[in-house]
C-alpha positions in Angstrom: 98.7 85.1 92.3 102.2 86.0 93.4 105.7 85.3 92.2 106.0 82.1 90.2 109.5 80.8 90.9 109.0 77.6 89.0 108.3 78.9 85.5 110.9 79.1 82.8 108.7 81.3 80.7 111.2 83.5 78.9 109.2 86.7 79.0 108.3 86.2 82.7 111.9 85.5 83.7 113.1 88.5 81.7 110.6 90.7 83.6 111.9 89.3 86.8 115.5 90.0 85.8 114.6 93.6 84.8 113.1 94.1 88.3 116.2 92.8 90.0 118.4 95.1 88.0 116.2 98.0 88.8 116.6 97.2 92.5 120.4 96.8 92.1 120.5 100.3 90.5 118.4 101.7 93.4 120.7 100.2 96.0 123.9 101.5 94.2 122.4 104.9 93.3 119.7 105.7 96.0 119.4 109.3 95.0 119.0 108.7 91.2 116.0 110.7 89.8 115.4 108.7 86.6 116.0 105.0 86.9 116.2 102.2 84.3 112.5 101.5 84.5 111.8 105.2 83.7 114.2 105.1 80.8 113.7 101.8 79.1 110.9 99.6 80.6 108.7 99.8 77.5 111.6 99.0 75.2 112.8 96.1 77.4 109.3 94.8 77.4 108.9 95.0 73.6 112.5 94.5 72.3 114.6 92.8 75.0 117.6 92.4 72.7 118.0 96.1 72.3 118.0 96.8 76.1 119.3 93.8 78.1 122.9 93.7 77.0 123.2 97.4 78.0 121.5 97.0 81.4 123.4 93.9 82.3 126.7 95.7 81.6 125.5 98.6 83.7 124.4 96.3 86.5 127.9 94.9 86.8 129.1 98.4 87.6 126.4 98.9 90.1 127.2 95.6 91.7 130.8 96.6 92.1 129.6 99.7 93.9 127.3 97.7 96.1 130.2 95.3 96.9 132.1 98.2 98.5 129.3 99.2 100.8 127.2 96.1 101.3 129.0 93.0 100.2 126.4 90.6 101.6 123.7 92.3 99.5 125.9 92.0 96.4 126.1 88.3 97.0 122.3 88.0 97.3 121.7 89.9 94.1 124.3 87.8 92.3 122.7 84.6 93.5 119.2 85.8 92.4 120.5 86.7 88.9 122.4 83.4 88.5 119.2 81.5 89.4 117.1 83.5 87.0 119.6 83.2 84.1 119.7 79.4 84.7 116.0 79.4 83.8 116.7 80.9 80.4 119.2 78.3 79.2 116.6 75.8 78.1 116.3 77.1 74.6 118.5 76.3 71.6 119.7 79.9 71.2 121.4 81.7 74.1 120.4 85.2 73.2 117.7 87.6 74.2 114.6 87.7 72.0 114.5 90.5 69.4 110.9 91.2 70.1 108.1 90.0 72.4 104.5 89.5 71.1 101.8 91.4 72.9 100.9 88.4 75.1 104.5 88.0 76.0 104.8 91.6 76.9 102.0 91.1 79.4 103.9 88.1 80.8 107.0 90.2 81.1 105.1 92.8 83.0 103.7 90.2 85.4 107.2 88.9 86.0 108.4 92.4 86.6 105.7 93.3 89.1 105.7 90.0 90.9 109.5 90.2 91.4 109.2 93.8 92.4 106.8 92.8 95.2 109.1 90.0 96.2 112.1 92.3 96.4 110.2 94.8 98.6 109.5 91.9 101.0 113.0 90.5 100.7 115.0 93.7 101.5 
């Protein structure tokens, strides 16, 4: 089973978003030794609220950097993130979950790896 673009499952979509942000960082900082996945994948998977506001803020800086070098790629990333965030607005609270249950952590991981595979084929 590959990427499920239809699901609005919060954990799956968050995993996909994390993967896209990792790719954004890799594009902006190709020589970086320790990326966001190395630094905070486990925490993002278990406690999204403690990680996502930080990495989203960081990604806006990386996007600005990409915009100078590869403006077309910046627009593609922006469109992907807009579409993914649109999937998260179905709930009553517009916030990241404080924690994910163990099953949801697995779903997050599937979303992350499915999106990672998609990004490798896309770019």
